N, C-alpha and C positions, 0 to 999 in steps of 0.2 A: 248961215250954215256951211259948212265946208262942202266942197264938191263930193269929197268922198262919202260923208254923211247923206248928202241928198241922194247920191247914187245908191247908198245902202238902203234908204227909205224907199226909193223908187222900186228897187230890186224885191223888197219885202212887200210893197202893195201889188207888184206884179205877180209875185208867187201867190198872194192872197187871192189874185184874180183867178189864177189858174186852178187853185184848189181851195175853195171857200170853206170846205169841211175841215181843212187842216190849218188851223190858226196858229201859224208859226210865230210865236211870240219870243222865241229864244234869240232871234237875231235883233228884235227890237229892244230887248232889255238893255243890252251893252249900249246901244245908240242912244237911248233915253238916259241912261246912267252918265255917259260922256257929256251929253247936252247940259244935264244938271251940274256936273261937275265942272264944266267950263263957263257956266252961266249964260248960255246961248237959247235960253228959252224962247224968247221973242222971235229970234231969226228962225227958229225952228217952226213956230206958229205961222210965220209969214210964208215958209216954204210949204208947210202943209196946206194953207189956204190956196196957194197957187197951184198946188197939185189937185185940190178939190175942184178948183174953177176949171182947170184943164180937163178933168175927167167930166165934169159936167157939161162942158163944150162938146166933148166927144159923144157924150150920151145924147145932147140935143141934135148934134148931126145925124146921129144914127136914128133917132126917132123922126127927124123930118120925113124921111122917105117912107115911113110907115106912120103917118101921123094920125089918120082917122082911126086906123086900128089901134094905134097907140092911145088915142083919146078914149076910145071905147074901153080899151084895156085900163087906162087910168080911172075912168069912171067906175069900171068895176072894182079897180084896186081901191078907189076911194070908198066905195060902198063896202068892199070887204075891210077896208082900214076902219071905217066907222065901225063895223061890227067888231072888227078886232078890237078897237079901242074900247068899245063897250065890254066886250069879253074881257080884255085886259084890266079895265076898272074893276069889273066883277072879280076877276082873278086877283087882283091887288087887294080888294076888299077881304076877299075869301082868304088870300094870302096873310092879311093883317090879322084876320081873326085867327087863322091858323097859328100865325107867329105868336099872338098873344097867349093862345092856348098852349102852344109849344113853349113858350118861355116858362109857363107855370110847370108844364110836364118836364121840362129840362131842368128846371130848378128842383122838382120833386126827385128827377132822376139823379141829378147831381148830388141831391141830399141822401138819396138811397146808396148811390155809389160810395159816398163818404161813409155812410152808416156802415155799408158792407166792409169797406176798408177797414173801419175801426173794429167792427166785429171779428174779422178776419185776424187783425192784429191781437185781439183780445183772446180769440181762439188759439192763435199760435202761442201767445202768453201763457194761456192756461195749460195748453199741452205741454208747453216747455216746463212749466212750473210743476205740472203733475209728473213729468219725467224726472225732474230734478228731486221732487219730493220722494217718488218712488225709489230713486237711487239712494237718497239719504235713509229712506225708510228700510231698505234692504241692508244698508250699512249698519243701521241700528239693530236691525233683526240678527245680524251675524253676532253682535254682543250678546243679544237675549238667548240667542240659541247656545252660545258658549255658556252663559250663566246657568241655563237649563241643562248643561252637559250633553246637547245634541251636537256633538262636534262634527260628524259627517254631515248633517244638515248645514251646519255653518260653513263647511268648506264648499258644499254644492252651491249654497248662496253665494258665496265669494266667487266662485267660477262663473255663475250666471251673471253676476254683477259685472264682472270683468270682460266676459265675452259678448254680451248683449247689451245691457243697458248703458254702461258707461261709454260704448262706442257711441250712442246716440247723443250723448251730453258732453263729448269729449272737448267741444269748443269752449266750455265754461272752465273757469280756473278752479272751482271747487272739484269738478270731476277730474281734472289733471292731477290735482292733489290727492284725491282719492284713489286714482288709478296708481299713483306712486305709492300709496299707502297698503295696497293689497298684499305685498309680501310681508309687510309688518303684521298685517292681521292674520295672515297664514300662520305666521310664527306664534302670535298670540294664541291661536287655536292649538298649535303644536304644544306650546307651553302649558296651556290649561289642562289638556289631555294627559300631558306628561305628569303633571302635578297629581292628577286623579290617579293616575297608574302608580305613582309613587306612594300614595296614601294606600293604595291597595296592597302594594308590597309590604307596607309597615304593617297593616291589619293581617296580612298573610302571615307575616313573622310572628304576630302576636298568638295566631292561633295554630301555628305548626305544631306546637307541642300537644294540643288537644288532638289534632289530626293523627300524629304519630301514637299517641295513647289510644285512640280508638283503633287504629289499624294493628297495634300489638295485641290489643284486647281481642279483636276479631281473630288474629292468628292463634291466641291462646284457646279460643273456643274451638277453632279447627284441630289444634293439637290434642285437646280433650276428646273431641269426637274421633279422631283417628287412633288414639290410645286405646279407646273401647273397642274399636274394630280390630286393632292389633291383638288386645286380649282375647278376642273371639277367634282370631286367626293368626297364630303366632309366625306364620310364614310371612306376613307382612311386615315383620319387625324391621327388615332391612330397607323398607320403601319409606322414604322420608316424606313429610308433610310438603306440598307444592309440587310433588311429582305428578306425571300424567295420571298415574294410577289412582293417586289420592284425589285429584281434582275430579275424575270421573265418578268416584266413589263418593264424593262429597254431595250429599243431598240438599244442603242449604242454599238458599236463594242468594243471589249475588247481593252484597251490601255496599252502598256507595258511601266510601270513606269521607269524601269532602262534602257530602250533602246528606245530612240525616238530622235526627231530632236534637243532636248535641252540638253540632257545628255545621255552617253552611259557608262555603266560599263561591262567591259569584265571580266568575272569570270574565264577565263582560268588560270590566275596565281594561284589562289586558287586551282582549280581542279587539276593543274599541281603539285602544292606543296603536295597536299593531296596523289596524285598518287605515287610521289617519296617516301614520308614518308612510304606509304604501301609497296612499293618494298623494302625499306630498314627495314621493320619490325619494324617502329617507329611510327605507326598510334597514339598511345596513346599520345606519346610524343607531336605530332602535335595538337592533340585536345586539350591538357592542356595548350600548348603555345598559341593557337589561342583563347581560352576562356578566358586567362589571359589578352590578347592584347585587346580583345574586350570589356572586363569589364573596362579595362583602359580607352579605348576610351569612353565607356559609362560615366565613371567619368568625363572625360574631357569634354563631352557635358554638363553635369550637373553643371559644374564649370563655364559656361558662365554667365557674369554679364549683366542684363538688368533692366531697370527701367520703371515702369508705371507712373512716375512723369511727369507733364505738357504734358500729351498725348502722351508720347513716346511709341506707341505700336509695333515699328518696332523690336526692340530687343526681345520683347515677342513672336513676330511671328516667328522670327528666331530660338528662342530656342525651340519652338513647332515643327517647320519644321526639326531642326536637329534631334530630338528625333524620328519623324516618319521616316525620311530617314534612321536612324540607323536600326530601326526594321523592315522596308521594306526590306533591304539588308539582314537581318537575316532571313526573311521568304523566300526569295528567296534561301537562301544557304540550309535551311532546306529542301525545296521542290525540290532542284536540286541535292542533294548528297544523298548517302546511308551510314548509320552507320557511319556518322561523326558528324553532328550537330543535336541533337534530338529536338523535340519540348518541351520536359521537360527543358532541359538545357536553351533554349530560354525564357521558361515561368518563369524560376527561376531567369534569369538576369531581365526580365521584372518586376517581383515582387519586386525585389530589387531596381529597378529603380522608381516604382510607388511612393513609401512613399517619397523619396527625391523630386520628381517632384512636388507632392502635397504640400510638406512643402515650397518648393521654391516659388511656385506660391501664396500659401497663404500669406506668409510673404511680398510678393510684392504688395499685394493688399492693404496693409496698406498705400502704397505711392499714391494710386488713390483716387482721390475725385471727379472724373467726371462721372456722371451716363451714359453719352453716351459712354465713353472709357470703362466701365464696359460691356456695351452691345456689344461693339466689341470684348472685352475679351471673353465673353460668345461665341459668334459665332465662334471665333477662337477656343476655347477650344471644341465646339461642333464639329467642322469640324475635329480637332485633334482625338477626341474620336471616331467619326465614321469612320474615316480612318483607325485607328488601330484596330477597332473592325471588319473592313471589311477584314483585314489580320488575323482574328483569335484571336486577343489579348483580354484578359479579362479586361474590362474597368470598372467593377463594383466599383472599388475603387475611381473612379472619380465622383461618384454620390454625395457623400457628398462635394466634391469641387465645384461642379456645383452648389449645394444649398447654399453654403458659398458665392459663387459669386452672386447668385441671391438675398440672404438676404441682403447682402451689396447694391446691386444694388437697392433693394426695399427701404431700409432705406434712400439712397441718392435720389432716385426718390420721396419718401415721403417727405423727407425734402424740396426738390426744390418745389414741388407742395404745400406744406405747407406754404412755403413762399410767393408763388403766391396767395393762398387762403387768408393768413392773409393780404397781400396787398390790395387784391380786396375787401375783407369783411370790414376791418378797415377803408378804405378810401371811401367806397361807399357812395354816397349821399343819399341813401335809398328814392329815389323818383322814380316814375313810369318812365320806360325807353323811352326816345323819339326816334322815328325812322323817319328818314327824305327821305328815298328812298326805292324802292323795293329791291335793292340788299343789304341794311343793314336788311331788313326783312328777306330775305331768309337767310342770314348768321346767324341771331338769330333763325330762325326755325331749321337750321341744327345743330346748337349748343346744344340746349336744348330741343329737342323733343317737341317744342311749337305747340300747336294746336288753331287754330282760336277761339276766344271767341265772342259771340253776342255782348258783352258790349264794344268791341274795335271799335271805329269809323272807317269808311273806308276812304280811302285817305290819302295823306301825306302832312305835317308831322302829325304823330300820335303817341300815347304813349301805351306802353305795361304795363300791370298790375304789373310786377315785376320790380326790379330794375337792374341796370347793373351787379350787383354782380352774379345775378342768371345765365345767360347765360355764363358769364365768367367762373364761377366756374364749370358749366356743360362741357364747352369746355375742361377745364383742366381735369376734371375727365375723360372724353372720352379718352383724350391723354394718361392719367395716365393708365387706362385700356388697350389701344392699346399698349402702350410701356410694360406693364407687359407682355402681350401675345406674344408680339414680342420677348421678351427674351426667351420664350419656343418654338418659331417657329420651326418646325421640329423635336422637341425632344419630342416625346409621352411619354417617361418615366417620363418627369418632368411635364407633363400636370396637373396631379392630385395635385402635390404640390403647383404648380403655381395657380391653382384653389383655394385651400384652403388659400394660403398666400394673393392671389389678393382679395378675399372677405374679409378676416379679415383686411387687410390693408386699403382697401376702407371704410370698416365700421368704422376703427378707424380715418381715415381722415374725414369722414362726422360727426361721432359723437362728436370726441374730438376737432376738429378745425372748421369744419363749423358750426356745431350746437353749439359748445362751444363759438364761437366768437358771434353768433347771441344770445345766451343766456345772454352773458355778456352785450349785447346792450339792454337789457330789463330793465336796470337801468336808462335808460334815461327818462326824464320828457316830451321828445316830442313825443306826441301821434302819429303824423304822422309817425315818424320813426318806431314806434312800430308796427302800422298798416301795413307799408311796410314789416316789418319783418315777420309778420303773413302771409301776402302774398306770401313772399319768401318761408317761411316754408311750405306752402301748395305746392308750385311748387316743392320744394326740396323732400317733401313727395312723390308726383307723380312721380318724376324722379327716386326715389329708385325703383319703379316698373319697369321702363324702363331699369334702370341699371341691375336689376335682369334678364331682358330678354337679355340684352348684354352679361352678363356673361353666361347665359345658352347657347347662340349660340357660345361662345368662348370656353367653357369648353371642356375637352376631351370627344369625341363621346360615350365612353363606360360608362360614368356615367349618371345615371338617377336622378330622384327626382326633388323637387323644390328647388329654391335658395332663401333665406330669408335674407335680410340685416336688421340688428337690427336698423339701422339708420333710417328706416322709423318710427318705433315706437318713436324713441327719438325725431324726428322732430315733430310728433304728440304731445308728451308731452311738448316740448318747446312751441309749438303752443298754447297749453292750458295755459301755463304759461304767454305767451305773451296776451292772451286773459284776463287772470287774472289780468295782469298788466293793460290792458285798463280798466277793471272794476275798478281797484284801482284809476286810474287817473280820470275817468269819475266820480266815486262815491266820490272822493276827492273834485272835482270841484261841485258836488252837495251838498256836506257838506258845502263848502265854500258859495253857496247860501243859504242853510238852516240856516246859521249863521245870515242871514239878515231877516229870519222870525220873525215877531213880531206879534203874533196873540193875539188879544183880545178876550178871551173865554167867556166873559160876556158883549158884545156890547149893547147899547141901540137900534141899529138899524141894518137893514140886508143890506149888500152891493151886487150889482148886477154884480160885475166884480170880477176876481180872484185877488189873491194877486200879489203885483209888482215882487217880488222876483221869483214867480213862471213864470211870464212873461220872465224875463230874463233868467231864467233857461231853459225854452222851446226854446227861441231863440238860446242860446248856444248849446243845443241838436240838435236843427234843423240845425245849422251851422255844428255841427260835423258830423250829419248824412249825409249832403249833399256834403260834402267835405273830411273830414279826412276819414270817414268810408265807403266812396262810393264804392271804388274798393274791399272792403272786400267780400268774398263769402257770399250769402245770409244767409246760416245757421249760419255763425259766427256773421253777423250783427244782426240778429233777437236775438241771445243769447246775444249779448253784450246790445241791446236795453232792453230786458226783464230783464237782470241783473241790468242795471242801473236804470229802472223805479221801479224794485222791491226794490232796495236799497232806492230809493226816497220814495216809499210807507212805506217801513218799518221804515225809518227816521220819517215820518210824524205820523205813528202809535206811535212810541216811543215819538214823541213830544205831542201828545194828551193824551197819558197814563202816561207822565211824573209826577213825584210827584210834580213837580212845579206848576202843574195846579191843583188848588183846586176845582174850580166850573166851569161849563159849562152851559151856559143858551141856549135857543132856538135859539137866534140870531147867538150866537157863532156857533152852529151846523150848521144853514143855511149858514153862510159864509164858514164854512169848506166845506159843501157840494158843494158850487160853485167852490171851488178850486178842489175838487175831480172830478167833472164834467169837469172841464177845462183840467185836465190831462188825463182822459178817452177819451176826444175827440181827444187830441194830439196823444194818443197812437194808436187810430184806424185809424189815417192817415198814420201810417207806413206800412211797406210791409206786415206785418202779424197782422191782426186785434186782433188775440188772445192775443197780447202783452198787449193789456188793461186788461187782467187777472191780471197783476201785482197789479192793485188797487182794486182787489176784496174784500180783507179784509177791505180796508177803505171804500168801498162802503157798506158792511155789518154793519160796525160800525155806519155810518151815518144813513143807514135805521133803525138799532136798536134804535139809539137815537131819531129819529123822529117818531118812530112808537107809536101809541096811546094805543097799547096793548103789553106792555113789557113782559107779562106773557107768550106770545106765545113762547119766548125763551125756556120755560119750557117744552113744548110739543116737544118731540123727532122728530116727523115726520116733524113739522114746523121747528125746529131748524137744522136738517140735510138739509132741502130744502132751507132756507133763511140764516142760519148763521153757515154753516158748518165749516167756518174758524176762528170762534170766540170761544176761550176757556172760560171756566167759570170764570177763574181769570181776564181775560180782561173784561168781561161782568161786574163782581162785581165792578172793578176799574171804569168803566164807570158809573155805577148805583150810586156810592159814589159821582162822581163828578156833 
């Protein structure tokens, strides 16, 4: 062994001697390892033996000085040793036994540890498997919930899966794949709820017409109830349905338009879809898609074809009902959701639809030629407008459409009545109307505001002063006015326009057609017909006053002032033309008689009887007065009498003043005076004795010619008293003769 190794071993032994409790083997290890590595084991053992012997010698030297005590100690130690050996043997035996027992325990413990390790592995595996199965089960449950249309639960399940369960299993590949699939599954949920919402939209489109029909029917019921209230209180006539007053007075319970025994719209698919899109943070996308879908559906509604030809109003009704149903649904959605469908968006859609609706309806009106159908169209439009207005939609744009419908209705109504008027007036016999029974009489009274006249004989049969045309036209006029205001019934906003158009149209009918036809009839040579026209004109004139009262009762309650029909003055003017025409006919006949006059102004004797032509003329006038002119109003008859006799007097004046008459003798004046006296007597027998004044100028001429003092004409006071109608030129003409 090397000296260095030996020194290290000696140091280790010395250290051990100093601190036996501290067995420092750390230094021994490298030495032993070096010995073994260098193959010096024997040298090491030799050195170790020498070290032992040396230490034994040291011990022996130390013990020689204390030998006896040492011996005693050794004996004691030997005894102790023997006891120790025995004890050691027992301990060894016990240890052997314990070791044998420990081996079994250790074996069992090892088995237990192994079993527990396996059990833990199994538990871990089971737990992991359960976790994975739960994850897969939740993934499958998402699909199940989607199939069951429980979309919100599906989203919540996906969220729980993503935020809780997948995190525990994220080390596994399937979990990573599932984690990556979460957005896809969310998209699938969105697609599924969207499909259901699309189906709902389709179904809503299918039932919108029924919803609109029910809404319009309910509005018609309200209109009927309000009509009854207005009939009880005419002051309410200017108050429309859907006004605050009407709504307060409406005693009916609220009716659910979209949920009743005829139709049921479940808005759950829409609300659910909105909720899902909100959860996915895609609310704006859903709003945009929904608005686009509804706009497309609105265009689909507007693309419906219908015709108003041949009285086919069913398609038109369905068109209006679809529009109403569409916007009733929109109203419900606006008021049952928050921050989804705003009123502004719906109003914008409504505004875009209005122009198209007005255009479609306006164009379709060209196919309609039946005023009754126009009336139905108006009522449908009115109900349509009031229904939408009741839901808060602005319907002002339909005002012009209603007026267009009314104007066309008015034109057709006027044309139809025009044809009736022309038929009645052109083919009237212009004879006093015969009445054969009280029922006929009552019918005439109801038709034309007729009031009993003292000139009408009592009993039946009897005749009425006017011809058949008058009550027939009055009845048509009443129907005309009633149908005009039937059009505006319930729509107070249109009343003012209807007032104006009704008055204007009625005036036009009466002036242009009734009065026009009667005016054209004045060209007739038949005096009886003209007399009857005058009588009819008088009644038509009076009827205008009744029509003014009728229009006043029917016009809007808030309008005041008088109503004046221009037709009244036109009838008066035409009556004057008719009177003038009678003057012309009577005067023409008088002229015919005057052509037979053959006066001898210088006869040799005086006749005591009037001229023969005057006898015939008076007989003619008497016949005309007693028959043809009998039914004329007294004022007109007197005027005709006076005009006719004035014409006769003027013609006789012209005859005596004619340049063809060169001389007149006293006998001629006497004979002429007989004729004048005869005419004066005839005139005084008429209804008004003042008619005889028509011959006053002739009487003054005769008086002057028979006067013994012709110079009295030169006296102003006498001239004004006796010859006021004689002009100086006439007097000079007579004196020359």
